[in-house]
C-alpha positions in Angstrom: 10.0 -69.0 -46.0 8.1 -68.8 -42.5 8.3 -71.2 -39.8 5.0 -71.4 -37.6 4.2 -72.4 -34.3 0.8 -72.6 -32.6 0.9 -71.2 -29.2 -2.8 -71.2 -28.5 -5.6 -73.3 -29.8 -9.3 -73.3 -29.7 -9.7 -74.5 -26.1 -6.9 -72.1 -24.9 -8.5 -69.1 -26.4 -12.0 -70.1 -25.0 -10.4 -70.8 -21.5 -8.6 -67.3 -21.6 -11.6 -65.4 -22.8 -13.8 -67.2 -19.9 -11.0 -66.1 -17.3 -11.0 -62.6 -18.7 -14.9 -62.3 -18.4 -14.7 -63.3 -14.8 -11.8 -60.9 -13.9 -13.7 -58.3 -15.8 -16.7 -58.7 -13.5 -14.6 -59.1 -10.5 -12.7 -56.0 -10.7 -15.9 -53.9 -11.8 -17.9 -55.4 -9.1 -20.6 -56.6 -11.6 -22.0 -55.0 -14.7 -23.2 -51.7 -13.6 -22.2 -49.1 -16.1 -19.9 -51.7 -17.7 -19.6 -51.6 -21.5 -17.2 -53.4 -24.0 -15.7 -51.6 -27.2 -13.9 -53.9 -29.7 -11.0 -52.4 -31.8 -11.6 -53.3 -35.5 -11.3 -56.2 -36.5 -10.0 -59.0 -34.3 -11.0 -57.0 -30.9 -14.6 -56.9 -32.2 -14.8 -60.6 -32.4 -13.2 -61.1 -28.9 -15.6 -58.4 -27.6 -18.6 -60.1 -28.8 -17.4 -63.4 -27.4 -16.7 -61.7 -24.1 -20.2 -60.2 -24.1 -21.8 -63.6 -24.5 -19.7 -65.0 -21.7 -20.9 -62.2 -19.4 -24.2 -62.7 -20.4 -24.3 -66.4 -19.4 -22.5 -65.5 -16.3 -24.7 -62.5 -15.1 -27.9 -62.8 -17.3 -27.4 -59.2 -18.3 -26.8 -57.9 -21.8 -23.9 -55.4 -21.5 -23.5 -52.7 -24.4 -21.1 -53.5 -27.1 -19.4 -50.9 -29.4 -17.2 -51.2 -32.4 -14.2 -48.9 -32.9 -12.2 -48.1 -36.1 -9.0 -46.3 -35.2 -7.7 -45.7 -38.9 -7.8 -41.9 -38.6 -6.2 -41.8 -35.2 -3.2 -43.8 -36.1 0.1 -41.9 -35.8 1.8 -43.6 -38.7 -0.8 -42.4 -41.2 1.5 -39.5 -42.4 4.4 -41.8 -43.0 2.5 -44.0 -45.5 1.8 -43.5 -49.1 -1.2 -45.8 -48.8 -4.7 -44.3 -48.8 -6.2 -45.5 -45.3 -9.3 -47.9 -45.6 -11.9 -46.7 -43.2 -14.4 -49.0 -41.5 -17.2 -48.2 -39.6 -17.4 -47.1 -35.9 -20.5 -48.1 -34.2 -20.9 -47.0 -30.5 -24.8 -46.8 -30.3 -24.6 -45.7 -26.5 -23.1 -42.8 -24.4 -19.7 -43.4 -23.1 -20.2 -40.8 -20.4 -19.5 -42.1 -17.0 -19.2 -45.8 -18.3 -16.6 -48.2 -17.3 -15.3 -49.0 -20.8 -13.5 -52.2 -21.5 -11.4 -51.7 -24.7 -10.8 -55.0 -26.3 -8.1 -56.0 -28.7 -6.5 -59.2 -30.0 -2.7 -58.4 -29.6 -0.9 -55.7 -27.5 2.4 -54.9 -29.0 4.0 -51.3 -29.1 0.8 -49.5 -27.5 0.4 -47.3 -30.5 -2.9 -49.0 -31.4 -4.4 -48.5 -27.9 -3.3 -45.0 -27.6 -5.0 -44.3 -30.9 -8.3 -46.2 -29.5 -8.2 -43.9 -26.4 -8.0 -40.8 -28.5 -10.9 -42.0 -30.6 -13.0 -43.1 -27.3 -12.5 -39.6 -25.8 -14.1 -38.1 -29.0 -17.3 -40.1 -28.1 -17.6 -39.2 -24.6 -15.9 -39.1 -21.2 -15.8 -42.5 -19.6 -15.6 -43.0 -15.9 -12.6 -45.4 -16.5 -11.0 -47.2 -19.5 -9.6 -50.7 -18.9 -7.9 -53.0 -21.6 -8.4 -56.5 -22.3 -6.2 -58.3 -24.8 -6.0 -62.0 -25.6 -2.1 -61.8 -26.3 0.3 -59.4 -24.8 3.7 -59.8 -26.6 5.8 -57.0 -25.0 8.0 -54.5 -26.8 6.0 -51.4 -25.6 6.9 -47.9 -27.1 4.3 -46.2 -25.0 3.5 -46.7 -21.3 0.5 -48.7 -21.8 -0.4 -52.0 -20.0 -3.4 -54.4 -20.1 -5.7 -54.9 -17.3 -6.8 -58.2 -18.4 -4.6 -60.6 -20.6 -5.3 -64.0 -22.0 -1.5 -64.9 -22.5 1.8 -63.2 -22.0 3.7 -64.1 -25.1 7.4 -62.9 -25.1 8.4 -62.6 -28.6 11.1 -61.1 -30.9 10.7 -58.2 -33.1 11.4 -60.5 -36.0 8.4 -62.6 -35.2 4.9 -62.0 -35.9 2.0 -62.9 -33.5 -1.1 -63.9 -35.6 -4.4 -64.3 -34.0 -6.7 -66.4 -36.2 -10.6 -66.4 -35.2 -13.3 -68.4 -36.5 -15.3 -65.5 -37.5 -12.7 -64.3 -40.0 -10.3 -67.3 -40.6 -12.5 -70.2 -39.9 -10.3 -71.4 -37.2 -9.2 -70.3 -33.7 -5.5 -70.3 -32.9 -2.7 -68.0 -32.1 0.4 -68.6 -34.3 3.9 -67.3 -34.1 5.5 -66.7 -37.5 9.2 -66.2 -38.1 10.7 -65.0 -41.2 13.7 -67.2 -41.9 14.9 -65.2 -45.0 
């Protein structure tokens, strides 16, 4: 049996993304050479929302890419499961761009390490910044987010689940604890 606790609702997610959009624009001094790259799958939906917010704020449509990191993961060789590949779609050059990598949850840092490896195969960005909705701690690698919606300290026995309307029909962040 799992106990669930909603820690962020629709309004909380929207407010966090609005703040992150403002912070991205402020830190990068506008949109020049700026692009967003969402990590499949939750990061893609969040990157699309950030793109819309930036468009409303600045009147500019910044490039958006989609990144599948499956083949870059360091845990593939430890699994008997055949990896399921999804499409990476970065229809613009990353060379000399300010790339904001977007994901839903930052945990150990391994997903972000894989994403940076993948990005470098597509070009040489001027810089890579990280935007996450949730930072739950427990880093195994020296990686930190530049833009965070909510810091959510959690135990290793808990799961942080980000549900988004585009995939789950509802916007909320839930902590689930296995009570068995």
